[in-house]
N, C-alpha and C positions, 0 to 999 in steps of 0.2 A: 503494499499499499504505499501510494506517495500523494501527498499534498504539497504542491509546489505555489507559495504565493509570492506575488509580485507587485509591482506598483507604489510601493512605497518612497517616501524621499522627505526633501525638506520644503517645505512650504511656508508662506508668511501667514499670518492670522486673518482669519476671514476667506482665505483660499480654499481650493478644493484638491482632492486627490481620490483617484480610483483603484481600490486593490483588487486584484484578481486571484483566483486559486483554482489551479487545475488538478482534478484528482484522477487517480490511476490506481487499479488494484481493487475498486469496490464497485458493487452495483449502485451506482450515483443515485438511481431513483429511489432506493430503499434507504437512503440516509436523509437524517437531519443535518443539514450543514449549517455551519455558523461562524463568526468571526468573534474572537477575544481579544483583549489587549490587557500588557502587563507593563506598568511604569515602573522604573528602578526603584526598588525597596518597597514594591508593593504587590499583592497578590493579581493574580490572573482574574480578570473579569469578562463576564460576557458583555458583547455589545450588541450582535443582532444575531438571530435564527431563523431559517427558513425551512418549511417542510415540503415534501413533493407536490403538496398542492398549490404550493404558494403561500401558504399562512405565514405571517412574520411575527416576530417577537422583538422588541427593541428595550435596552436599557434605557432608563429615563434620561441620562446624557446624551443618548445618540436621538431621540424622537423629534423629528422636525428637522433633524438636519443630515442623518445617514439614511440611505436607502440599501437594503440588501435585495439581491436578485441571484436568479440560478438559470442557467441553460441546460437542461438534462442532456440535450443532443450532444453538447459539446463536453460535458463533466466539468463544467464551469461555475463557480460561484463568484459574486462580486459585491465589493462594497463602495458604493458612491459616497464618499464624506464632503458636505459641503459646509461651509461657515466654519472653518476650523479653528479651533482655540489653543492656546499654548498647553492647556491641560490634557488636551486630546494626544500630545507627545506619549509614544508608548512602543513596544514591539508589538504587531498586531499578529494574530495567528488563524489559519484556518482550522477547523475542526468538521469531524464528521462523526456523526454517532447511528449506528444502524438502529433502525426503527424497531425490529425485532432482537431481542439477545443485547443491544447496547453496546456494541463492540466501539470503541471511540479510537480515534487516531488524528494527530495533531499534524500541522506542517511545521517548516523549520522557522517561520515568523518573517516578518518585513518590517523595518524599523519606519516609524513615521513621527517626524520631527517639524514642530511648529513653532515658528519664532514670532515673538512678539514686535 
């Protein structure tokens, strides 16, 4: 199983980034896909999840600014991040969790840095 995240970078406050995650080695449609983030010295927190039916769940900090989406044909999940704030600075991880059985896998993370 491989979850390859990309799209991170350095952006000024108020800017936008789009993260992408390509999954391989899993039956994509059978998995809840999500984005998590971890800032230095802090725990890893959920940012957004999306199920196979397109149902979404967002952390309060992400609501209204971030949008998660998935393309089952391409085994891809995306996170569009707008109106970025310095407190969004973190390593962002892609996660898959199988609907049945709960097998969970993590990608390698992509750094997002928002300057003030």
